[in-house]
C-alpha positions in Angstrom: 113.4 112.3 118.6 114.4 109.3 116.6 114.2 109.0 112.6 114.1 105.6 111.0 114.1 105.0 107.4 114.9 102.2 104.8 118.1 102.1 102.9 119.2 100.1 100.3 122.3 97.6 100.6 125.6 99.3 100.6 124.2 102.8 101.1 125.7 104.7 104.0 123.3 107.6 105.3 125.1 111.0 105.5 124.3 113.0 108.6 122.7 115.7 106.5 120.4 112.9 105.3 119.6 112.1 108.9 118.8 115.7 109.6 116.4 115.9 106.4 114.8 113.0 108.1 114.3 114.0 111.6 112.9 117.3 110.3 110.3 115.4 108.4 108.9 113.6 111.1 108.8 116.5 113.3 106.7 118.5 110.3 104.8 115.8 108.9 104.8 112.9 111.4 105.6 109.3 110.5 105.7 108.7 106.6 107.3 106.3 104.2 110.2 109.1 104.1 110.9 108.7 107.7 109.1 106.9 110.7 109.5 105.8 114.3 109.3 102.6 116.1 105.3 103.5 116.9 104.8 103.8 113.1 107.2 101.3 111.0 106.4 101.1 107.4 107.5 98.4 105.2 110.1 98.9 102.6 109.0 99.8 99.0 111.8 98.7 97.3 
């Protein structure tokens, strides 16, 4: 499984952050918090 999410400029995601996003997709499906190529959300910042 793959998790995508928008990040602010100059932010480097951590492995822990990626794990939380992937767990979120597995539990809740695609959301603004984390999504897949099938369900892309526009950035909200």
